[in-house]
All heavy atoms as an XYZ file, in Angstrom:
999
protein
N       8.891     90.219     58.960
C       8.220     89.051     58.457
C       8.607     88.860     56.986
O       8.522     89.777     56.180
C       6.707     89.224     58.601
C       5.934     88.115     57.937
S       4.148     88.387     57.882
C       3.689     88.112     59.563
N       9.019     87.679     56.636
C       9.387     87.359     55.267
C       8.225     86.670     54.574
O       7.647     85.735     55.110
C      10.613     86.432     55.244
O      11.678     87.074     55.936
C      11.040     86.136     53.835
N       7.887     87.161     53.393
C       6.817     86.560     52.607
C       7.428     85.722     51.492
O       8.374     86.165     50.835
C       5.925     87.631     51.985
C       5.165     88.441     52.980
N       4.104     87.937     53.695
C       5.307     89.722     53.367
C       3.611     88.876     54.481
N       4.335     89.969     54.312
N       6.883     84.530     51.264
C       7.382     83.732     50.138
C       7.038     84.406     48.811
O       6.056     85.140     48.708
C       6.637     82.408     50.283
C       5.420     82.725     51.085
C       5.780     83.880     51.966
N       7.859     84.154     47.832
C       7.662     84.705     46.490
C       7.095     83.601     45.616
O       7.728     82.566     45.418
C       9.003     85.194     45.958
C       8.974     85.848     44.622
C      10.410     86.276     44.281
N      10.485     86.900     43.009
C      10.362     88.204     42.791
N      10.167     89.015     43.817
N      10.439     88.703     41.583
N       5.892     83.820     45.078
C       5.231     82.831     44.233
C       5.240     83.327     42.798
O       4.710     84.396     42.495
C       3.786     82.612     44.708
C       3.010     81.618     43.879
C       1.549     81.509     44.307
O       1.086     82.224     45.185
N       0.824     80.611     43.667
N       5.871     82.559     41.913
C       5.924     82.907     40.498
C       4.790     82.209     39.772
O       4.614     80.995     39.913
C       7.264     82.502     39.891
C       8.511     83.047     40.590
C       9.766     82.543     39.887
C       8.482     84.568     40.658
N       4.021     82.966     39.011
C       2.869     82.435     38.284
C       3.230     82.365     36.803
O       3.664     83.353     36.215
C       1.635     83.347     38.468
C       1.361     83.627     39.946
C       0.421     82.785     37.750
C       1.092     82.418     40.783
N       3.028     81.198     36.212
C       3.321     80.990     34.798
C       2.054     80.566     34.076
O       1.201     79.893     34.656
C       4.379     79.895     34.647
O       4.523     79.535     33.286
N       1.935     80.957     32.815
C       0.835     80.418     32.009
C       1.375     79.562     30.868
O       0.658     79.238     29.941
C      -0.096     81.530     31.504
C       0.547     82.439     30.474
O       1.746     82.387     30.245
N      -0.261     83.290     29.866
N       2.655     79.195     30.953
C       3.241     78.298     29.972
C       3.764     78.966     28.716
O       4.225     78.296     27.794
N       3.725     80.285     28.663
C       4.243     81.006     27.507
C       5.737     80.719     27.386
O       6.496     80.952     28.313
C       4.000     82.514     27.699
C       4.463     83.352     26.540
O       5.387     83.018     25.823
N       3.807     84.486     26.374
N       6.194     80.200     26.236
C       7.616     79.873     26.095
C       8.536     81.088     26.262
O       9.698     80.944     26.625
C       7.725     79.286     24.690
C       6.468     79.606     23.997
C       5.431     79.880     25.029
N       8.018     82.293     26.033
C       8.831     83.500     26.191
C       9.196     83.753     27.656
O      10.178     84.443     27.930
C       8.105     84.712     25.612
C       7.973     84.674     24.095
S       9.562     84.510     23.235
C      10.239     86.135     23.525
N       8.431     83.200     28.580
C       8.756     83.385     29.996
C      10.168     82.892     30.295
O      10.942     83.576     30.952
C       7.744     82.648     30.882
C       6.372     83.262     30.873
C       5.372     82.494     31.713
O       5.765     81.574     32.454
O       4.172     82.813     31.618
N      10.493     81.718     29.800
C      11.817     81.144     30.027
C      12.884     81.867     29.206
O      13.978     82.149     29.695
C      11.808     79.647     29.676
C      13.091     78.936     30.024
C      13.387     78.900     31.524
O      12.452     78.858     32.334
O      14.583     78.917     31.875
N      12.564     82.193     27.960
C      13.522     82.842     27.074
C      13.908     84.223     27.599
O      15.083     84.578     27.663
C      12.951     82.950     25.640
C      12.801     81.549     25.036
C      13.810     83.839     24.753
C      11.963     81.495     23.763
N      12.913     85.009     27.992
C      13.153     86.380     28.424
C      13.450     86.465     29.921
O      14.142     87.358     30.373
C      11.934     87.271     28.057
C      12.103     88.694     28.546
C      11.704     87.247     26.550
N      12.918     85.502     30.678
C      13.128     85.505     32.126
C      12.094     86.338     32.858
O      12.438     87.219     33.643
N      10.816     86.084     32.574
C       9.753     86.798     33.275
C       8.685     85.822     33.719
O       8.660     84.674     33.282
C       9.151     87.910     32.409
C       8.237     87.431     31.300
C       6.863     87.333     31.508
C       8.734     87.105     30.056
C       6.018     86.898     30.491
C       7.901     86.671     29.037
C       6.542     86.565     29.251
N       7.810     86.282     34.582
C       6.650     85.525     35.030
C       5.400     86.261     34.601
O       5.404     87.493     34.485
C       6.649     85.392     36.563
O       7.772     84.672     37.000
N       4.322     85.537     34.378
C       3.044     86.175     34.066
C       2.625     87.073     35.222
O       2.111     88.156     35.065
C       1.979     85.097     33.788
C       0.546     85.556     33.724
C       0.210     86.568     32.637
N       1.027     86.467     31.459
C       1.699     87.498     30.893
N       1.601     88.712     31.391
N       2.431     87.326     29.827
N       2.843     86.547     36.440
C       2.516     87.314     37.645
C       3.456     86.872     38.752
O       4.036     85.784     38.702
C       1.066     87.070     38.056
N       3.579     87.732     39.764
C       4.364     87.414     40.957
C       3.535     87.817     42.162
O       2.994     88.922     42.212
C       5.718     88.162     40.970
C       6.463     87.897     42.275
C       6.567     87.762     39.777
N       3.447     86.879     43.125
C       2.769     87.185     44.379
C       3.790     87.161     45.507
O       4.549     86.209     45.660
C       1.660     86.184     44.678
C       0.969     86.485     46.002
C      -0.218     85.609     46.277
N      -0.788     85.984     47.577
C      -1.942     85.571     48.031
N      -2.686     84.750     47.297
N      -2.374     85.953     49.208
N       3.794     88.234     46.296
C       4.614     88.322     47.494
C       3.668     88.762     48.606
O       3.156     89.893     48.565
C       5.782     89.316     47.339
C       6.584     89.405     48.627
C       6.683     88.909     46.173
N       3.427     87.865     49.553
C       2.453     88.164     50.592
C       1.102     88.422     49.955
O       0.655     87.675     49.083
N       0.436     89.513     50.343
C      -0.884     89.794     49.778
C      -0.841     90.522     48.434
O      -1.875     90.774     47.836
C      -1.526     90.685     50.843
C      -0.371     91.419     51.442
C       0.770     90.419     51.447
N       0.348     90.870     47.954
C       0.491     91.671     46.741
C       0.736     90.798     45.517
O       1.579     89.903     45.538
C       1.644     92.664     46.887
C       1.465     93.573     48.070
C       2.155     93.326     49.248
C       0.579     94.644     48.029
C       1.972     94.133     50.365
C       0.394     95.453     49.129
C       1.087     95.205     50.298
O       0.905     95.992     51.395
N       0.022     91.109     44.443
C       0.182     90.391     43.177
C       0.357     91.419     42.070
O      -0.447     92.345     41.942
C      -1.040     89.510     42.855
C      -1.310     88.526     43.991
C      -0.832     88.770     41.527
C      -2.661     87.846     43.888
N       1.408     91.248     41.292
C       1.632     92.082     40.115
C       1.512     91.192     38.882
O       2.153     90.145     38.813
C       3.009     92.731     40.168
N       0.670     91.623     37.948
C       0.523     90.905     36.685
C       1.110     91.798     35.609
O       0.652     92.920     35.402
C      -0.951     90.576     36.370
C      -1.048     89.787     35.073
C      -1.599     89.805     37.521
N       2.141     91.299     34.941
C       2.867     92.085     33.956
C       2.082     92.324     32.686
O       0.961     91.829     32.517
N       2.678     93.076     31.788
C       2.054     93.400     30.513
C       1.521     92.151     29.840
O       2.275     91.263     29.471
N       0.207     92.083     29.724
C      -0.463     90.894     29.207
C      -0.960     91.183     27.798
O      -1.759     92.095     27.584
C      -1.629     90.505     30.140
O      -1.093     90.296     31.454
C      -2.312     89.253     29.664
N      -0.465     90.399     26.866
C      -0.790     90.577     25.453
C      -1.992     89.721     25.063
O      -2.275     88.704     25.700
C       0.423     90.212     24.601
N      -2.669     90.088     23.997
C      -3.868     89.380     23.544
C      -3.543     88.144     22.704
O      -3.741     88.121     21.489
C      -4.597     90.436     22.712
C      -3.484     91.248     22.120
C      -2.431     91.298     23.193
N      -3.043     87.107     23.358
C      -2.651     85.897     22.638
C      -3.402     84.683     23.176
O      -3.853     84.671     24.317
C      -1.126     85.649     22.736
C      -0.355     86.768     22.053
C      -0.680     85.506     24.177
N      -3.517     83.653     22.336
C      -4.124     82.409     22.770
C      -3.037     81.469     23.290
O      -1.857     81.856     23.373
C      -4.946     81.772     21.650
C      -4.133     81.391     20.418
O      -2.887     81.271     20.495
O      -4.746     81.201     19.346
N      -3.415     80.261     23.645
C      -2.459     79.325     24.246
C      -1.333     78.930     23.292
O      -0.284     78.480     23.733
C      -3.180     78.077     24.753
O      -3.839     77.428     23.678
N      -1.536     79.113     22.002
C      -0.497     78.808     21.014
C       0.369     80.029     20.699
O       1.268     79.951     19.872
C      -1.140     78.283     19.732
N       0.069     81.161     21.347
C       0.836     82.377     21.114
C       0.341     83.207     19.945
O       0.959     84.199     19.576
N      -0.795     82.815     19.358
C      -1.360     83.533     18.219
C      -2.207     84.704     18.716
O      -2.942     84.595     19.700
C      -2.221     82.581     17.385
C      -2.753     83.199     16.129
C      -3.549     82.196     15.310
C      -4.132     82.931     14.108
N      -5.077     82.129     13.372
N      -2.129     85.833     18.031
C      -2.900     87.014     18.391
C      -4.392     86.747     18.260
O      -4.853     86.231     17.241
C      -2.520     88.210     17.502
O      -1.116     88.466     17.645
C      -3.302     89.463     17.867
N      -5.135     87.116     19.302
C      -6.589     87.003     19.296
C      -7.163     88.340     18.838
O      -6.740     89.397     19.294
C      -7.112     86.655     20.711
C      -8.619     86.748     20.783
C      -6.625     85.276     21.127
N      -8.120     88.313     17.930
C      -8.822     89.520     17.511
C      -7.989     90.551     16.788
O      -8.072     91.735     17.130
N      -7.202     90.186     15.775
C      -6.441     91.196     15.055
C      -7.353     92.337     14.584
O      -8.422     92.097     14.041
C      -5.849     90.440     13.858
C      -5.798     89.013     14.310
C      -7.005     88.846     15.193
N      -6.938     93.575     14.865
C      -7.706     94.737     14.459
C      -8.875     95.089     15.362
O      -9.552     96.083     15.127
N      -9.127     94.303     16.412
C     -10.296     94.488     17.277
C      -9.852     94.746     18.717
O      -9.519     93.810     19.450
C     -11.180     93.242     17.194
C     -12.485     93.356     17.962
O     -12.591     94.190     18.886
O     -13.397     92.572     17.649
N      -9.838     95.999     19.119
C      -9.357     96.366     20.457
C     -10.213     95.742     21.554
O      -9.691     95.285     22.570
C      -9.320     97.907     20.616
C      -8.987     98.304     22.039
C      -8.308     98.495     19.663
N     -11.524     95.710     21.365
C     -12.406     95.122     22.376
C     -12.061     93.645     22.577
O     -11.902     93.183     23.716
C     -13.878     95.284     21.973
C     -14.839     94.805     23.026
C     -15.334     95.678     23.979
C     -15.268     93.484     23.058
C     -16.222     95.246     24.957
C     -16.144     93.028     24.022
C     -16.631     93.919     24.983
N     -11.941     92.891     21.494
C     -11.617     91.461     21.586
C     -10.235     91.252     22.199
O     -10.041     90.336     23.014
C     -11.680     90.807     20.203
N      -9.273     92.080     21.840
C      -7.931     91.932     22.388
C      -7.909     92.253     23.883
O      -7.260     91.554     24.658
C      -6.942     92.807     21.618
C      -6.663     92.280     20.228
C      -5.477     92.937     19.562
O      -4.719     93.703     20.171
N      -5.285     92.643     18.280
N      -8.616     93.290     24.292
C      -8.672     93.640     25.718
C      -9.341     92.525     26.503
O      -8.886     92.160     27.592
C      -9.414     94.979     25.912
O      -8.757     95.987     25.147
C      -9.438     95.386     27.377
N     -10.401     91.976     25.957
C     -11.093     90.853     26.601
C     -10.146     89.676     26.788
O     -10.092     89.072     27.868
C     -12.321     90.442     25.768
O     -13.226     91.552     25.718
C     -13.016     89.227     26.365
N      -9.368     89.348     25.758
C      -8.410     88.238     25.869
C      -7.369     88.514     26.940
O      -7.016     87.632     27.722
C      -7.737     87.962     24.523
C      -6.718     86.844     24.551
C      -7.318     85.487     24.889
O      -8.528     85.277     24.832
N      -6.468     84.540     25.245
N      -6.884     89.744     26.993
C      -5.912     90.103     28.034
C      -6.497     89.851     29.415
O      -5.835     89.275     30.288
C      -5.504     91.567     27.901
S      -4.527     91.962     26.437
N      -7.730     90.267     29.638
C      -8.345     90.082     30.952
C      -8.632     88.618     31.261
O      -8.578     88.209     32.425
C      -9.594     90.953     31.116
C      -9.257     92.314     31.647
C      -9.232     93.411     30.810
C      -8.929     92.490     32.988
C      -8.893     94.668     31.291
C      -8.588     93.739     33.479
C      -8.576     94.833     32.626
N      -8.912     87.802     30.269
C      -9.076     86.362     30.512
C      -7.763     85.762     31.019
O      -7.758     84.946     31.947
C      -9.534     85.649     29.242
C     -10.968     85.945     28.883
C     -11.357     85.248     27.589
C     -12.795     85.558     27.209
N     -13.178     84.907     25.942
N      -6.654     86.165     30.419
C      -5.333     85.689     30.857
C      -5.034     86.201     32.264
O      -4.542     85.455     33.123
C      -4.246     86.136     29.857
C      -4.467     85.471     28.493
C      -2.845     85.831     30.399
C      -3.656     86.088     27.364
N      -5.337     87.457     32.515
C      -5.112     88.046     33.844
C      -5.953     87.347     34.894
O      -5.468     87.017     35.982
C      -5.420     89.561     33.801
C      -4.318     90.274     33.001
C      -5.572     90.140     35.200
C      -4.676     91.684     32.577
N      -7.209     87.097     34.584
C      -8.094     86.411     35.529
C      -7.537     85.038     35.902
O      -7.507     84.668     37.075
C      -9.488     86.284     34.929
C     -10.499     85.649     35.860
C     -11.898     85.641     35.276
O     -12.050     85.582     34.023
O     -12.859     85.707     36.064
N      -7.062     84.302     34.923
C      -6.479     82.977     35.187
C      -5.225     83.090     36.051
O      -5.015     82.277     36.962
C      -6.160     82.272     33.869
N      -4.387     84.084     35.792
C      -3.171     84.268     36.594
C      -3.521     84.621     38.034
O      -2.912     84.086     38.976
C      -2.295     85.365     35.980
N      -4.500     85.499     38.224
C      -4.913     85.856     39.582
C      -5.469     84.646     40.322
O      -5.155     84.431     41.503
C      -5.952     86.981     39.550
C      -5.439     88.354     39.124
C      -6.605     89.312     38.933
C      -4.444     88.904     40.139
N      -6.264     83.850     39.647
C      -6.809     82.641     40.279
C      -5.700     81.672     40.652
O      -5.722     81.066     41.720
C      -7.840     81.995     39.367
C      -9.124     82.806     39.283
C     -10.129     82.280     38.275
O      -9.835     81.282     37.572
O     -11.214     82.880     38.182
N      -4.708     81.545     39.788
C      -3.569     80.676     40.079
C      -2.795     81.175     41.302
O      -2.211     80.389     42.036
C      -2.651     80.592     38.862
C      -1.606     79.508     38.932
C      -0.780     79.425     37.657
O      -1.151     79.948     36.604
N       0.353     78.764     37.745
N      -2.842     82.473     41.534
C      -2.159     83.075     42.684
C      -3.039     83.087     43.933
O      -2.668     83.665     44.953
C      -1.733     84.505     42.340
N      -4.220     82.474     43.855
C      -5.108     82.420     45.007
C      -5.932     83.681     45.192
O      -6.313     84.034     46.304
N      -6.213     84.353     44.104
C      -6.898     85.642     44.141
C      -8.005     85.644     43.099
O      -8.481     84.596     42.683
C      -5.862     86.745     43.862
O      -6.455     88.006     43.848
N      -8.390     86.824     42.684
C      -9.409     86.951     41.650
C      -9.560     88.391     41.235
O      -8.895     89.285     41.760
N     -10.458     88.623     40.307
C     -10.684     89.965     39.793
C     -11.087     90.943     40.891
O     -10.775     92.127     40.825
C     -11.772     89.935     38.714
C     -11.452     89.134     37.456
C     -12.692     89.025     36.576
C     -10.292     89.752     36.687
N     -11.762     90.458     41.917
C     -12.231     91.306     43.024
C     -11.083     91.940     43.807
O     -11.299     92.906     44.529
C     -13.129     90.499     43.963
C     -12.439     89.305     44.529
N     -12.316     88.114     43.829
C     -11.818     89.113     45.711
C     -11.647     87.245     44.569
N     -11.334     87.822     45.710
N      -9.865     91.406     43.677
C      -8.712     91.932     44.408
C      -7.898     92.949     43.623
O      -6.915     93.496     44.133
C      -7.793     90.783     44.852
C      -8.400     89.937     45.951
O      -9.080     90.507     46.835
O      -8.197     88.708     45.938
N      -8.276     93.236     42.368
C      -7.523     94.198     41.561
C      -7.664     95.592     42.163
O      -8.763     96.042     42.462
C      -8.011     94.206     40.096
C      -7.739     92.860     39.425
C      -7.327     95.335     39.317
C      -8.313     92.760     38.015
N      -6.517     96.266     42.328
C      -6.525     97.639     42.845
C      -6.041     98.652     41.804
O      -6.258     99.847     41.969
C      -5.689     97.779     44.146
C      -6.301     96.947     45.269
C      -4.236     97.416     43.923
N      -5.357     98.194     40.759
C      -4.881     99.108     39.715
C      -4.851     98.364     38.384
O      -4.436     97.206     38.317
C      -3.476     99.615     40.014
C      -2.849    100.387     38.837
C      -1.448    100.870     39.085
N      -1.415    101.936     40.071
C      -1.691    103.220     39.814
N      -2.061    103.593     38.617
N      -1.609    104.121     40.768
N      -5.276     99.070     37.327
C      -5.102     98.558     35.970
C      -4.347     99.601     35.159
O      -4.442    100.801     35.422
C      -6.450     98.260     35.267
O      -7.208     99.454     35.166
C      -7.244     97.208     36.010
N      -3.593     99.098     34.202
C      -2.922     99.959     33.236
C      -3.287     99.438     31.857
O      -2.955     98.298     31.519
C      -1.409     99.923     33.423
C      -0.937    100.577     34.700
C       0.569    100.368     34.901
N       0.910    100.560     36.301
C       0.829     99.620     37.243
N       0.433     98.397     36.942
N       1.155     99.893     38.485
N      -3.977    100.248     31.105
C      -4.384     99.907     29.744
C      -3.424    100.636     28.816
O      -3.387    101.863     28.789
C      -5.845    100.333     29.477
C      -6.238    100.016     28.041
C      -6.792     99.660     30.472
N      -2.645     99.867     28.085
C      -1.606    100.427     27.221
C      -2.016    100.144     25.772
O      -2.185     98.992     25.386
C      -0.237     99.800     27.543
C       0.045     99.897     29.044
C       0.857    100.467     26.725
C       1.124     98.956     29.535
N      -2.188    101.204     25.016
C      -2.687    101.116     23.645
C      -1.648    101.624     22.650
O      -0.812    102.458     22.999
C      -3.945    101.978     23.499
C      -5.124    101.607     24.386
C      -6.079    102.778     24.515
C      -5.825    100.386     23.820
N      -1.751    101.171     21.406
C      -0.898    101.741     20.355
C      -1.557    102.955     19.716
O      -0.891    103.717     19.030
C      -0.585    100.703     19.263
O      -1.814    100.197     18.735
C       0.268     99.569     19.807
N      -2.851    103.130     19.959
C      -3.587    104.286     19.437
C      -4.541    104.755     20.526
O      -5.523    104.069     20.839
C      -4.352    103.897     18.173
C      -5.125    105.052     17.542
O      -5.246    106.130     18.180
O      -5.623    104.861     16.418
N      -4.270    105.901     21.113
C      -5.068    106.394     22.231
C      -6.530    106.580     21.843
O      -7.419    106.525     22.690
C      -4.461    107.690     22.825
C      -4.984    107.937     24.248
C      -4.699    108.866     21.911
C      -4.545    106.919     25.269
N      -6.814    106.750     20.559
C      -8.201    106.878     20.112
C      -9.006    105.595     20.298
O     -10.232    105.617     20.190
C      -8.257    107.323     18.650
C      -7.779    108.755     18.462
O      -7.857    109.547     19.428
O      -7.326    109.088     17.349
N      -8.344    104.497     20.581
C      -9.027    103.221     20.841
C      -9.403    103.038     22.311
O      -9.789    101.945     22.712
C      -8.143    102.048     20.403
C      -8.123    101.886     18.909
O      -9.094    102.183     18.227
N      -7.001    101.409     18.383
N      -9.330    104.081     23.116
C      -9.562    103.925     24.551
C     -10.992    103.494     24.867
O     -11.197    102.722     25.801
C      -9.195    105.204     25.309
C     -10.140    106.353     25.132
C     -10.107    107.314     24.178
C     -11.265    106.656     25.955
N     -11.135    108.199     24.349
C     -11.863    107.817     25.437
C     -11.825    106.060     27.091
C     -13.003    108.396     25.999
C     -12.953    106.639     27.646
C     -13.530    107.787     27.112
N     -11.980    103.948     24.121
C     -13.373    103.610     24.452
C     -13.662    102.110     24.356
O     -14.195    101.528     25.307
C     -14.348    104.421     23.612
C     -14.436    105.864     24.053
C     -15.466    106.638     23.255
C     -15.507    108.087     23.710
N     -16.484    108.872     22.955
N     -13.327    101.424     23.255
C     -13.596     99.977     23.233
C     -12.758     99.209     24.257
O     -13.216     98.210     24.808
C     -13.284     99.551     21.801
C     -12.521    100.671     21.193
C     -12.860    101.910     21.953
N     -11.555     99.692     24.522
C     -10.733     99.023     25.543
C     -11.379     99.148     26.916
O     -11.442     98.175     27.681
C      -9.321     99.614     25.553
N     -11.883    100.323     27.233
C     -12.503    100.539     28.537
C     -13.838     99.811     28.635
O     -14.209     99.317     29.701
C     -12.640    102.053     28.828
C     -11.248    102.662     28.964
C     -13.478    102.312     30.068
C     -10.323    101.967     29.958
N     -14.562     99.701     27.543
C     -15.808     98.917     27.570
C     -15.515     97.462     27.931
O     -16.239     96.854     28.716
C     -16.537     99.014     26.231
C     -17.262    100.314     26.025
C     -18.290    100.609     27.115
O     -19.111     99.734     27.436
O     -18.265    101.738     27.658
N     -14.442     96.906     27.375
C     -14.067     95.526     27.723
C     -13.570     95.453     29.159
O     -13.911     94.524     29.898
C     -12.994     95.020     26.757
N     -12.777     96.436     29.593
C     -12.258     96.469     30.961
C     -13.387     96.476     31.978
O     -13.324     95.804     33.002
C     -11.368     97.701     31.148
C     -10.821     97.878     32.550
C     -10.259     99.292     32.723
N      -9.842     99.537     34.085
C     -10.658     99.944     35.061
N     -11.946    100.132     34.834
N     -10.188    100.156     36.265
N     -14.446     97.243     31.699
C     -15.565     97.349     32.637
C     -16.172     95.986     32.951
O     -16.599     95.746     34.080
C     -16.651     98.275     32.092
C     -16.299     99.725     32.183
C     -17.444    100.680     31.912
C     -18.394    100.331     30.834
N     -19.314    101.416     30.471
N     -16.217     95.110     31.979
C     -16.774     93.773     32.185
C     -16.054     93.034     33.308
O     -16.663     92.313     34.080
C     -16.669     92.958     30.872
O     -17.352     93.670     29.846
C     -17.254     91.577     31.027
N     -14.763     93.258     33.408
C     -13.936     92.532     34.385
C     -13.684     93.318     35.662
O     -13.312     92.734     36.682
C     -12.602     92.149     33.734
C     -12.796     91.140     32.639
C     -13.052     91.534     31.331
C     -12.778     89.780     32.919
C     -13.278     90.608     30.329
C     -13.000     88.850     31.926
C     -13.253     89.263     30.637
O     -13.486     88.341     29.652
N     -13.856     94.621     35.642
C     -13.470     95.451     36.787
C     -14.613     96.232     37.419
O     -14.383     97.023     38.335
C     -12.385     96.441     36.345
S     -10.871     95.646     35.800
N     -15.821     96.021     36.955
C     -16.959     96.801     37.444
C     -17.113     96.720     38.955
O     -17.344     97.723     39.628
C     -18.250     96.350     36.761
C     -19.433     97.239     37.058
C     -20.695     96.800     36.336
N     -20.511     96.443     34.947
C     -20.628     97.302     33.918
N     -20.906     98.552     34.158
N     -20.459     96.883     32.690
N     -16.993     95.527     39.539
C     -17.201     95.368     40.985
C     -16.028     95.880     41.810
O     -16.220     96.516     42.843
C     -17.500     93.912     41.325
C     -18.823     93.443     40.745
O     -19.721     94.295     40.505
O     -18.970     92.230     40.517
N     -14.800     95.621     41.365
C     -13.621     96.026     42.145
C     -13.361     97.532     42.040
O     -12.803     98.126     42.961
C     -12.383     95.252     41.683
N     -13.726     98.116     40.925
C     -13.514     99.544     40.655
C     -12.095    100.012     40.988
O     -11.887    100.945     41.754
C     -14.551    100.374     41.387
C     -15.948    100.123     40.837
C     -16.959    101.048     41.388
N     -16.545    102.432     41.130
C     -17.313    103.466     41.373
N     -18.505    103.298     41.866
N     -16.881    104.683     41.127
N     -11.091     99.368     40.389
C      -9.704     99.768     40.652
C      -9.370    101.107     40.002
O     -10.068    101.563     39.093
C      -8.894     98.646     39.991
C      -9.766     98.154     38.892
C     -11.182     98.274     39.426
N      -8.290    101.714     40.474
C      -7.795    102.902     39.785
C      -7.280    102.457     38.419
O      -6.974    101.280     38.210
C      -6.689    103.621     40.597
C      -7.236    104.097     41.926
C      -5.474    102.748     40.796
N      -7.188    103.397     37.498
C      -6.840    103.033     36.130
C      -5.940    104.087     35.504
O      -6.094    105.276     35.772
C      -8.117    102.897     35.289
C      -7.844    102.399     33.887
O      -7.081    101.435     33.735
O      -8.401    102.971     32.945
N      -5.018    103.628     34.706
C      -4.203    104.498     33.866
C      -4.381    104.019     32.434
O      -4.331    102.820     32.168
C      -2.711    104.415     34.266
O      -2.581    104.799     35.625
C      -1.862    105.305     33.387
N      -4.611    104.962     31.540
C      -4.716    104.658     30.111
C      -3.606    105.439     29.419
O      -3.475    106.643     29.629
C      -6.080    105.093     29.546
C      -7.217    104.436     30.316
C      -6.166    104.758     28.054
C      -8.579    105.029     29.999
N      -2.813    104.747     28.629
C      -1.707    105.416     27.946
C      -1.484    104.794     26.581
O      -1.982    103.702     26.301
C      -0.437    105.321     28.793
C       0.091    103.908     28.954
S       1.467    103.794     30.108
C       0.588    103.228     31.548
N      -0.727    105.485     25.757
C      -0.393    104.981     24.437
C       1.119    104.875     24.290
O       1.864    105.665     24.861
C      -0.960    105.888     23.357
N       1.526    103.873     23.542
C       2.934    103.674     23.203
C       3.036    103.623     21.684
O       2.034    103.497     20.978
C       3.487    102.366     23.827
C       3.461    102.436     25.342
C       2.730    101.142     23.326
N       4.236    103.690     21.186
C       4.445    103.663     19.739
C       4.075    102.318     19.128
O       3.419    102.242     18.100
C       5.912    103.998     19.409
O       6.227    105.237     20.018
C       6.137    104.082     17.927
N       4.502    101.226     19.799
C       4.213     99.884     19.292
C       4.569     98.846     20.333
O       5.245     99.129     21.323
C       4.966     99.610     17.998
C       6.469     99.589     18.174
C       7.165     99.463     16.839
N       8.601     99.536     17.040
C       9.440     98.562     16.736
N       9.012     97.464     16.171
N      10.729     98.701     16.962
N       4.112     97.626     20.093
C       4.477     96.479     20.917
C       5.399     95.572     20.100
O       5.608     95.792     18.904
C       3.227     95.693     21.343
C       2.325     96.475     22.260
C       1.060     96.854     21.853
C       2.748     96.842     23.531
C       0.228     97.579     22.700
C       1.931     97.567     24.382
C       0.666     97.934     23.956
N       5.910     94.545     20.723
C       6.806     93.598     20.056
C       6.123     93.000     18.820
O       6.734     92.860     17.775
C       7.242     92.495     21.039
C       8.026     91.416     20.339
C       8.049     93.091     22.177
N       4.847     92.649     18.971
C       4.082     92.106     17.854
C       3.195     93.231     17.309
O       2.356     93.763     18.042
C       3.222     90.933     18.326
C       2.446     90.276     17.202
O       2.057     90.919     16.240
N       2.205     88.989     17.344
N       3.345     93.596     16.042
C       2.566     94.711     15.501
C       1.061     94.449     15.428
O       0.287     95.392     15.252
C       3.159     94.927     14.104
C       3.908     93.689     13.781
C       4.310     93.058     15.083
N       0.617     93.209     15.578
C      -0.819     92.909     15.601
C      -1.465     93.321     16.928
O      -2.678     93.504     16.989
C      -1.079     91.414     15.390
C      -0.786     90.906     14.020
C      -1.148     89.444     13.868
O      -0.880     88.646     14.803
O      -1.713     89.098     12.818
N      -0.660     93.442     17.974
C      -1.209     93.787     19.284
C      -1.565     95.263     19.319
O      -0.730     96.136     19.062
C      -0.225     93.478     20.391
C       0.197     92.045     20.470
C      -0.383     90.962     19.867
C       1.328     91.543     21.190
N       0.315     89.815     20.170
C       1.368     90.143     20.976
C       2.302     92.132     21.980
C       2.343     89.335     21.549
C       3.269     91.330     22.543
C       3.279     89.938     22.335
N      -2.788     95.542     19.699
C      -3.262     96.915     19.835
C      -3.298     97.354     21.289
O      -3.417     98.538     21.575
C      -4.664     97.042     19.226
C      -4.795     96.598     17.763
C      -6.260     96.647     17.338
C      -3.921     97.454     16.869
N      -3.207     96.384     22.201
C      -3.352     96.670     23.624
C      -2.560     95.643     24.442
O      -2.402     94.501     24.024
C      -4.849     96.653     24.044
C      -5.476     95.280     23.829
C      -5.052     97.134     25.472
N      -2.046     96.089     25.558
C      -1.539     95.219     26.622
C      -2.117     95.765     27.916
O      -2.392     96.955     28.027
C      -0.004     95.220     26.710
C       0.671     94.365     25.681
C       2.149     94.106     26.002
O       2.560     94.256     27.166
O       2.885     93.757     25.076
N      -2.303     94.875     28.873
C      -2.879     95.261     30.160
C      -1.961     94.799     31.276
O      -1.428     93.683     31.236
C      -4.270     94.609     30.386
C      -5.190     94.803     29.189
C      -4.890     95.090     31.705
C      -5.724     96.174     29.006
N      -1.788     95.648     32.286
C      -1.100     95.288     33.533
C      -2.085     95.497     34.671
O      -2.905     96.417     34.618
C       0.105     96.190     33.783
C       1.217     96.095     32.790
C       2.373     97.010     33.141
O       2.224     97.917     33.987
O       3.448     96.829     32.540
N      -2.002     94.654     35.692
C      -2.823     94.884     36.891
C      -2.002     94.610     38.147
O      -1.046     93.837     38.116
C      -4.116     94.039     36.939
C      -4.945     94.207     35.678
C      -3.842     92.584     37.194
N      -2.402     95.268     39.211
C      -1.895     94.999     40.543
C      -3.095     94.602     41.389
O      -4.181     95.171     41.238
C      -1.230     96.240     41.160
C      -0.035     96.698     40.342
O       0.750     95.843     39.902
O       0.106     97.921     40.164
N      -2.890     93.635     42.261
C      -3.949     93.182     43.135
C      -3.408     93.046     44.548
O      -2.210     92.814     44.750
C      -4.504     91.841     42.657
N      -4.295     93.186     45.509
C      -3.961     92.990     46.917
C      -5.024     92.069     47.484
O      -6.226     92.369     47.405
C      -3.927     94.320     47.705
C      -3.629     94.054     49.175
C      -2.912     95.272     47.111
N      -4.582     90.957     48.039
C      -5.491     89.983     48.617
C      -5.846     90.425     50.023
O      -4.964     90.588     50.872
C      -4.878     88.571     48.619
C      -5.832     87.565     49.239
C      -4.486     88.158     47.201
N      -7.115     90.646     50.266
C      -7.571     91.066     51.591
C      -7.433     89.919     52.582
O      -7.561     88.754     52.229
C      -9.020     91.530     51.517
N      -7.139     90.283     53.820
C      -7.033     89.255     54.873
C      -8.380     88.661     55.206
O      -9.389     89.219     55.098
C      -6.437     89.869     56.142
C      -4.972     90.232     55.920
O      -4.311     89.584     55.112
O      -4.519     91.195     56.581
């Protein structure tokens, strides 16, 4: 059985420049790529505030999942990527707001930096749409 490939965009100009999609749905599977804490103009939301940045990431993720015909309830995995692992508590407090009901598996990790030094966190999620 062949499943159509649905590319989800949120209008970020970097999607075309770099050649990526905010999310991709193939059959019941949805992958949402590294989501940065930016507003519709590409400006960083909540500089210096991990909780605010994580919240913004999840707002973008929620919109992408809805565009793919899904929602937060279908998330099965989250990846919280931080520039400072000591910021895990505020990031997880924000994550809980969006993932409390689905209770997906989670990975928390730290990297040296992101493309934009104002970003303290990026989030990735995988979702599976139940039949």
